[in-house]
C-alpha positions in Angstrom: 1.6 7.7 6.9 2.7 4.8 9.0 0.4 1.7 8.8 0.8 -1.0 11.5 1.0 -4.1 9.3 0.1 -6.3 12.2 -3.2 -4.5 12.8 -4.5 -3.5 9.3 -6.8 -5.7 7.4 -6.1 -3.8 4.1 -3.3 -5.1 2.1 -2.3 -6.2 -1.4 0.5 -8.1 -2.9 2.1 -6.8 -6.0 5.1 -8.2 -7.9 5.8 -10.3 -4.7 5.8 -7.4 -2.3 3.0 -6.8 0.2 1.6 -3.3 0.6 -0.4 -2.2 3.6 -3.2 0.5 3.6 -4.9 2.4 6.4 -8.4 2.1 4.8 -10.3 0.4 1.9 -10.4 3.8 0.2 -6.6 4.1 0.1 -6.2 0.5 -1.1 -8.8 0.9 -3.8 -7.3 4.3 -5.0 -3.8 2.4 -5.2 -5.3 -0.4 -7.1 -7.0 1.9 -9.6 -3.8 3.8 -10.1 -4.0 6.9 -8.1 -6.4 9.7 -7.5 -6.0 11.1 -11.0 -6.7 7.7 -12.6 -3.1 7.3 -14.0 -1.2 4.1 -13.5 1.2 4.1 -10.5 4.9 3.3 -11.3 6.0 1.2 -8.4 9.5 1.0 -7.2 8.9 1.0 -3.4 11.2 0.3 -0.5 10.2 -2.8 1.3 7.6 -2.3 4.1 9.0 -3.0 7.5 8.4 -2.0 11.1 12.1 -1.0 11.6 11.1 2.6 10.6 9.5 3.4 14.0 
């Protein structure tokens, strides 16, 4: 899902990288470690608008 980082009010900074979310539910799920409760291992690509 693409999230417009200029419009969303849901974001978190983790290890110096900013992550953008479509809703508070998605942000909370990510913070808690995923829908199954396990910790998420993060090695993401940087979030940019160049993917459009």
